[in-house]
N, C-alpha and C positions, 0 to 999 in steps of 0.2 A: 088495650086493657089498662085500667087505672090501677094505682097502688092498692086502693081499698078493695077492688075486685080480687086482686091477687091474694090479699090477706084473707078475704072471706071465703073464696072458693078453694084455696089451696093452703090450709093451715100447715105450719111446719110440723113435721113428724120425723121419726127415725127413718133412715133410708131403707128402701125395700131390700129383700134378699139379693135382688139382681145387682145391687150396688157393689157386690164383691166380685162380679164377673169382670174378666180382663178388659172387655170392650167398654163396659160402663166405667171402669176405672180410668181408662184413657179419656173418655168423654168428660169425666169429672175433673181430671187434671187439666185438660184443655180449657174447660170452663173457668177454672181458677186462674189460669194464665191470662185469659182474655178479660174476664170480669175484673181482675185486679188492676188491669192497665187501662180499661175503657169503661165508660158508663154502661149500665145495663141495656139501655135502649140502643146503644151503638153497636152492640154485639149481636150477630145473627147466628141462627142454627147452622147455616152453611159454613160460617167461619169456624165454629166450634168443631163441626164434623171434619172439616178439612185439616185442622190442627191435630185432631185425634187420629186422622188417617182412616176414617170410616165414612160410610154413606149417611146422608142426612136422615134416612129412615131409621137408623139406629137410635137417634135421639128420641124419636116418637115411640119406638119400641120399648126402650128402657125407662123413659121419663115422661112421656106424654107430649110435652112441649117445652119451650125454653124456660117458662116459669117453673115447671116441675124439675128440670135439670138444675136450675139455680137454687131452688129450695133444698134439694138433696146435696148440692155442693156446700151450701151454708151449714147444713146439718153435719156433714162430715168434718168440716173445719171447726165447728163450734163444740161438738160433743166432748172431745178430750179436755178442753178448758173447763167446760161446765161441770163435768164429772169430778175434776180435781177440786173445784170450788165447793161443790156439794159435800164432798168427802170431808174436807177440813171444817166446814160449817157445823158438822155434827160433833166436833170435839169441844169439850168444856174447857180445855186448857189452851185453846188457841191463842197465840200471841201475835203481835205486830210483826216480829221477826219471822215467824213461821209463815204468816200470810204473805209477806213480801217474797219469800223464797218460792212458795208454791205458785204465786201469780206470775213471777218473772220466769220461772221454769216453764210454765204453760205457754207464755209468750215466746220463749226461746224455742221450745220444741214444736210449736205450731206457728211459724212465721206468717202464714196466710191470715191468721186470726186478726191481728191488729190492723192489717190492711183493710179487711172487710168491716171491722168495727168502725174504722174511720169513714169508709165510704157509706156504710149503712146508717150507723148511729149518729155520726157527727155531720157529714155532708148531705145525708139523705138522698144519695144517688141511686140506691137500689129500690126494688119494688116492695120490700118488706121492712123498710127502715123503722117504722113505728114498732112493729113486733120485735125486731132485733133489739132495740133500745130497752123495751120492757123486759124482755127475756134476760138480757145481760144484768139488768138491775135486780131481777128476782133471784139470780144465782150468785151474784157477787155481793150484794148488800148484806145478806145474813152473815156471811163469813167475815166481811170487813167490820161489821158492827160488833160481832162477838170478839174479834181481836182487839179492837179499840176499848171496848168496855172491860174486858179482862185485864188489860194493861193498866187501865185507870184504877180498877179495884185493887190491883196488886201494887199500886204506888209507882208504877213505871211511867205513867203519863200525867203531865201537869193537870191539875183539877180545873184550872181556870180556862182551859182551852175549849172552844166550841167543837164538839166531835164531828159535826157536819163539815166544818172547814178543815179539820184535820184529815177527814176522809178525802176531801177534794185534793188537798196537797199531796197525800200519799198516793192516790190513784194517778195523779199527774206525774209525780216523780218516777214511779216505777213503770209507767206505760209509755211515756213520751219517747224514750230511746228507741223503742221498737216501732213506733209510728214513723220516725224519721231515720231509720237505720241506715239507708243508703247515703243520706246526707252526712251523718256522723262518721261513717266509714271513710267517705271521700274527703270531707273538709277537716276533720279533727284526727283522722287516722286511728279511730277507735276500733278495736277488733271485737267482733261478735262470735269468735270461734269458741269451741267447746272449752278450751283451756282457760279462756278469759271469763267464762260465765260466773264462776264463784267470785272472781274479783269484782265484777260489775254488781253482783247481788250484794256482796258484803259492803261495797262502797255505798250503794243506795240505802241500805239499812243504817249504816253509820251516819250518813248525811241527814237522813230523816230523824233519827233519834238524838243526834248530838250536834247537828249544825256544822258550820264551817269556820266560825269565828272563835278566837280565843278571848274570852271575856274577863276583864279585870273586875267588873262589877257583877252583880247577880244577873244570870241569863234572863233576857227579856227586857232589860233596861236599854234605853237608847243612849248611844255615845255621842 
């Protein structure tokens, strides 16, 4: 089945009620473990069922097929992040500082999400990568745009900056640590435990808003 067929025949939707069943929960968790470590095409229903400790018939019973299980897994992983972004996008007083905290909190609380955004949206390894990229843009862009525009109107953001480039820099700065979390933990000894979340979030906000250099001249000039 091609990616386009998956997207056409199986549009992403909220998980069925059966997704709260203990057996389906085990299947969804097994799917996250396997799909996060291997490409979609390399993972079989038999492997998922074996890791979940159930018969392969349970995959068909709860989700129809591998594509259905994958869609429901992606939905379960994505919804908490998307709901948080939609909530702040409705606020008229949203600032960059608040956007950073909400986004990084969502990444921290849902560590599977950045993994699948990388695999689906960036590497295009999953069967619904086009849909995933579009959907992320639709829920993230309104909140990010409002935060940037509000800070510019309130004089907290330099007027000469291109907001699209600012958005790119901000998304990169606050998302990258979660995409390469194992590498940072191992090579730099950076902790991602709960106690360090506020430190990481405050550091990201400070670096984005104030930079790292002490300027003798006006910020923005080249030394």
